[in-house]
C-alpha positions, 0 to 999 in steps of 0.5 A, a space after each residue: 521448507 524452513 531453510 527455504 523460507 529463511 533464504 527467501 526472507 533474507 533475499 527479500 530483506 536484502 533486495 527490497 530496500 534498494 527497490 522500495 527506498 531507492 528513490 533519488 536523494 533529494 531529501 527534505 530537512 528533518 520533518 520536511 517533505 517534498 510536496 510533489 517532486 518531479 522525476 527524481 524527487 522524494 515524494 512525501 506528505 505535504 506538511 505538519 500543522 503550524 502552531 501559531 502564537 496568539 494575536 497573529 494577523 491574517 492578510 486580506 485576499 487579493 482583490 482579483 480573487 474569486 470567493 465562493 461561500 459553500 456554507 461551512 467552507 469558503 474558498 478564495 482563488 484566482 479565476 483562472 484556477 476555477 477548473 481545478 477548484 470546482 472539484 474540491 467544492 463538489 466533493 467538500 461535503 462528502 469529505 466532511 461527512 467521511 471525517 465526521 464518521 471517522 471521528 464520531 464528532 462534529 467537525 469543520 463548522 467553518 474552514 477558510 481555504 485560500 488557493 494561490 498559483 505558486 508557493 511564493 504567492 501562497 506565502 503572501 496569504 499566510 498569517 504574518 510571521 508564520 509562512 508555510 514551510 518551504 517544502 509545502 504545497 499546502 498547510 493547515 493553520 488549525 487554530 485559525 481554521 485556515 488552509 492554504 494551497 498552491 497550484 504549483 509545487 514549491 520544487 520542480 514547478 509541477 502541478 500539485 494534486 490539489 484534491 489530495 492536498 485539500 483532503 490532507 489539510 482538512 483532516 488536520 483541521 478536522 482532528 483539531 476540531 474533534 480533539 477540542 485542541 488537545 494534543 496527540 503524537 505527531 505520528 497520529 496527526 500525520 498518519 491520520 491526515 495521510 490515511 484520510 487523504 488516500 495519498 501515496 498509497 502505492 508508494 506507502 505499500 511498497 515502503 511498508 513491504 520493504 521495511 517489514 521484510 528488512 526489519 526497519 520499522 520505527 517504534 511508534 514511541 520514537 515518532 511521538 515528537 518528530 520524524 527521522 532526519 534521513 529522507 528514506 527513514 522519514 518515508 518509512 515513518 509516514 507510511 507506518 503512521 498512516 497504516 497504524 491509524 488504518 489499523 486503529 480505524 478498522 470497522 471492528 474497532 471504529 467504536 473504540 476509535 470514537 471513544 478514544 477521540 472522545 476521551 482525549 477531547 475530555 482531557 485524558 492523555 493520549 496513551 491512557 485514552 487508547 488503553 481505556 478505549 481499546 482495552 490494550 495499551 499502545 505497545 500491545 496494539 503496536 505488536 498486533 499491528 506488526 503481526 498484521 503487517 507480517 501477515 500482509 507484507 512478508 513472503 511467509 504467507 506466499 509460501 505457507 498460506 493456502 494450505 489446502 491449495 498446496 495439498 491439492 497441488 501435491 496430491 495432483 502431482 502424485 496422482 499424475 506420477 502414479 498414472 504415468 508409471 502405470 501407463 509406462 508399465 502397460 506399454 512395456 508389457 505390450 511391447 514384450 508380447 509383440 516382440 515374443 510373437 514376432 520372434 515366433 513368427 520369424 522362427 516359423 518362416 525360417 522353417 518354412 512352416 505355416 505361421 502360427 495363429 496370431 490374434 488380430 491386432 496383436 501382431 505388429 509389425 508384420 513381414 512380407 517376402 519380396 524377391 527372396 528377402 523379408 521386409 518389415 511393414 510399419 
């Protein structure tokens, strides 16, 4: 069994990377991501928050835009985009409530959102001298509580999943509010935005499965400041960042997560805040998370999990085998008795004697005489 496990793990480690990461080779520059790639593009998250210098100027919204005041949220967009913007307004309060529950802090007291038809028009709505990254379908200027969204992806001219991008950018702004502007590692910032937006779940699961089996996960310490330049490695970095945040936010640890956010907000360095809140440093938490990944994504649970089920299966097969052997022995014994009776009958008939008495039901087959010859009846 141990050899079988090793062979299966080796096979999965060799095959799955080509399945999970063999996306087309259109990749972003370091830290970049294709917001929505069409067929054949690498699909990655939308942005990293833009840090602005002091005193930036924000251009006005075009005169033809419609503006909706939702209390804590104002949204400006071209009238033709109303069908796509209305769901954002409908879900905005629920999104805010979910973020407040995650952070344990009041967040999003005010956010301005601007929706543009294309990337170029979105760039015209950005603060002067701070355009959005060329790959972004959305961007958060957290210091200004400003979010920009585009209806069409920068590459491929495909429609953007506006709800996911909206949630992603609001998560960035909410984190800025919850931390009071204090800094956190890049993996935490991006991982939290991905987790809260729920984007790319299927792709992330596939990537984590492959990276777990092939041993290509990144140490979190390597993702503190930047993600890898390779497009497939950055895909792993985003997936594991989101999953580690999910691990930190488990129901049993939610109070610890709130305490960690509060400690960072008060000025504690991130690593120390994690240690004090969770009673364990990041390295130990990362080890626990990796163990959780192996349990969820490796083939070992498929082979060794469900011990009771395997015992039942093996026991059932054994019982069926014994029962078959007993049945075969009974059939053989019956055939031997029938053959013995048939031989005795043949001997009596040849001697022209009366056949011996045979219990009814045991003598099969019987013989009859026709035209001086004996025939067997079946």
